[in-house]
C-alpha positions as CSV (number, residue, x, y, z in Angstrom):
1,M,55.4,79.1,12.7
2,D,56.1,76.8,9.8
3,L,54.6,73.3,9.3
4,N,57.6,71.5,10.8
5,Q,57.3,73.5,14.0
6,I,53.5,72.9,14.1
7,F,54.1,69.1,13.7
8,I,56.8,69.0,16.4
9,K,54.6,71.0,18.8
10,Y,51.5,69.0,18.4
11,Y,53.0,65.6,17.7
12,P,55.6,64.9,20.4
13,E,57.5,61.6,20.4
14,W,55.3,58.7,21.2
15,T,55.8,56.5,24.3
16,A,55.9,52.8,23.7
17,F,52.4,52.5,25.3
18,E,51.0,55.1,22.9
19,A,52.5,53.4,19.9
20,V,51.2,49.9,21.0
21,V,47.7,51.3,21.5
22,F,47.6,53.2,18.2
23,F,48.9,50.3,16.1
24,S,46.7,47.7,18.0
25,V,43.6,49.7,17.2
26,L,44.7,50.2,13.6
27,I,45.4,46.5,13.1
28,G,42.0,45.6,14.7
29,V,40.1,48.1,12.5
30,T,42.0,47.0,9.4
31,A,41.1,43.3,10.1
32,I,37.4,44.1,10.6
33,L,37.3,46.1,7.4
34,L,39.2,43.5,5.4
35,I,36.7,40.8,6.5
36,Q,33.8,43.1,5.5
37,V,35.4,43.7,2.0
38,L,36.0,40.0,1.5
39,R,32.4,39.2,2.4
40,K,31.4,41.9,0.0
41,H,29.5,43.8,2.7
42,I,31.3,47.0,1.8
43,R,33.4,48.2,-1.2
44,W,37.2,48.7,-0.8
45,V,36.8,52.6,-1.3
46,R,34.5,52.7,1.7
47,A,36.8,50.5,3.8
48,V,39.9,52.6,3.0
49,S,37.9,55.8,3.8
50,V,36.8,54.3,7.2
51,L,40.4,53.3,7.9
52,L,41.7,56.8,7.0
53,L,39.0,58.4,9.1
54,V,39.7,56.2,12.2
55,T,43.5,56.8,11.8
56,Y,43.0,60.5,11.5
57,L,40.7,60.7,14.5
58,M,43.2,58.8,16.6
59,L,45.9,61.3,15.5
60,V,43.6,64.3,16.3
61,F,42.6,63.0,19.7
62,G,46.3,62.1,20.4
63,S,47.6,65.5,19.5
64,T,44.9,67.6,21.1
65,V,44.3,65.6,24.3
66,F,46.3,62.4,25.1
67,M,49.8,63.4,24.2
68,R,49.7,66.7,26.0
69,Q,51.2,67.0,29.5
70,P,48.7,67.6,32.3
71,G,48.5,71.2,33.5
72,T,45.9,73.4,35.2
73,R,42.3,73.4,34.3
74,Q,41.7,76.3,31.8
75,A,38.6,77.5,30.1
76,E,37.4,80.4,28.0
77,Y,33.6,80.5,27.9
78,E,33.2,83.7,25.9
79,W,31.9,82.9,22.3
80,F,34.1,84.2,19.5
81,W,36.7,85.8,21.8
82,S,39.6,84.8,19.5
83,W,37.7,86.1,16.4
84,K,37.3,89.5,18.2
85,V,41.0,89.7,19.0
86,V,41.9,88.9,15.4
87,Y,39.4,91.4,14.1
88,H,40.8,94.2,16.3
89,A,44.3,93.3,15.3
90,F,43.4,93.5,11.6
91,E,41.8,96.9,12.3
92,E,45.2,98.0,13.7
93,G,47.0,96.7,10.7
94,Y,48.7,93.5,11.9
95,T,48.0,89.8,11.9
96,H,47.5,88.3,15.4
97,S,48.9,84.8,16.1
98,L,45.3,83.7,16.9
99,F,44.5,84.2,13.2
100,W,46.7,81.2,12.4
101,E,45.3,79.2,15.3
102,I,41.7,79.8,14.0
103,L,42.8,78.7,10.5
104,L,44.5,75.6,11.9
105,N,41.5,74.7,14.0
106,I,39.3,74.9,10.9
107,A,41.8,73.0,8.7
108,L,42.1,70.3,11.4
109,F,38.6,69.1,10.8
110,V,38.4,69.5,7.0
111,P,39.7,65.9,6.5
112,I,37.0,64.5,8.8
113,G,34.3,66.2,6.9
114,A,35.9,65.1,3.6
115,L,36.0,61.5,4.7
116,L,32.4,61.3,6.1
117,P,30.5,60.7,2.9
118,L,33.2,58.4,1.6
119,A,33.1,56.4,4.8
120,S,29.3,56.2,4.8
121,G,29.3,55.2,1.1
122,R,27.1,57.9,-0.2
123,K,26.6,61.7,-0.4
124,R,25.3,63.1,2.8
125,G,23.5,66.3,3.9
126,I,25.5,68.9,5.7
127,W,23.7,68.0,8.9
128,L,25.9,64.9,9.2
129,A,29.1,67.1,9.1
130,L,27.5,69.6,11.5
131,V,26.5,67.0,14.1
132,T,29.8,65.1,13.7
133,G,31.9,68.2,14.0
134,I,30.1,69.3,17.1
135,L,30.2,65.9,18.8
136,I,33.9,65.2,18.1
137,S,35.0,68.8,18.9
138,T,33.0,68.9,22.1
139,S,34.5,65.5,23.1
140,I,38.0,66.9,22.6
141,E,37.3,70.2,24.4
142,G,35.5,68.3,27.3
143,L,38.5,65.9,27.7
144,Q,40.9,68.8,27.6
145,L,38.9,70.4,30.5
146,W,38.4,67.3,32.4
147,L,42.0,65.9,32.1
148,C,43.6,69.4,32.4
149,R,45.3,69.1,29.0
150,G,44.6,72.3,27.2
151,L,42.3,75.2,27.0
152,F,38.5,74.5,26.7
153,E,37.1,77.0,24.2
154,F,33.7,77.4,22.5
155,D,35.6,79.0,19.7
156,D,37.5,75.7,19.0
157,I,34.1,73.9,18.8
158,F,32.9,76.4,16.3
159,D,36.1,76.5,14.2
160,N,36.3,72.7,14.1
161,T,32.7,72.3,13.2
162,L,33.1,74.8,10.4
163,G,36.1,72.8,9.1
164,C,34.1,69.6,9.2
165,V,31.2,71.2,7.2
166,L,33.6,72.8,4.7
167,G,35.4,69.5,4.2
168,Q,32.2,67.6,3.5
169,A,30.7,70.3,1.2
170,V,33.8,71.2,-0.8
171,I,35.6,67.9,-0.9
172,G,33.6,64.9,0.5
173,N,30.3,65.2,-1.4
174,P,31.8,66.1,-4.8
175,V,34.4,63.2,-4.6
176,T,31.8,60.8,-3.4
177,Y,29.5,61.8,-6.3
178,L,32.3,61.3,-8.8
179,L,33.2,57.9,-7.3
180,M,29.6,56.8,-7.4
181,K,29.4,57.8,-11.1
182,I,32.6,56.0,-12.0
183,S,31.8,52.8,-10.1
184,A,28.1,52.6,-10.9
185,P,27.2,49.6,-13.1
186,P,26.3,50.5,-16.7
187,K,22.6,51.1,-17.5
188,C,21.0,48.5,-19.7
189,K,19.3,49.7,-22.9
190,N,16.1,48.0,-23.9
């Protein structure tokens, strides 16, 4: 499955209602952030990061829950079931399609973890990414189960949380550190 097929599968054409809701929230958040920047309560880098985070979260919730067609309630409660299938497939010499699904679930939350320290305005401990990943992913999986719009899996919660932690550790904290160094006022010499 190439990127275009993935995009088409997980981002179907929007209804007018979905587009209005998405852009209304986006305009509202943009207005609030612009006011905060103009009042000098937050820096523009933080405002852009918050806007990107909110936009990305809306796209993630849309593609994983709200834009899916209702079906039957499905759940897989066994921990690491998909990892076991992939492991056994590798032992037999082939790559199972679940391997790519695991990687996509991890990759899906990397931007969230990367934007967390930027949106908060400073480097953060990994606990923030861990808790955020668990809360957001559990929300998605819970909504999928409740609204019958996908398969509830503990594996997805683990994969998404791993992606959030990796995003913060590998991208978010280093970038935030560099931006803090660049934008820090010069130190006065006595």
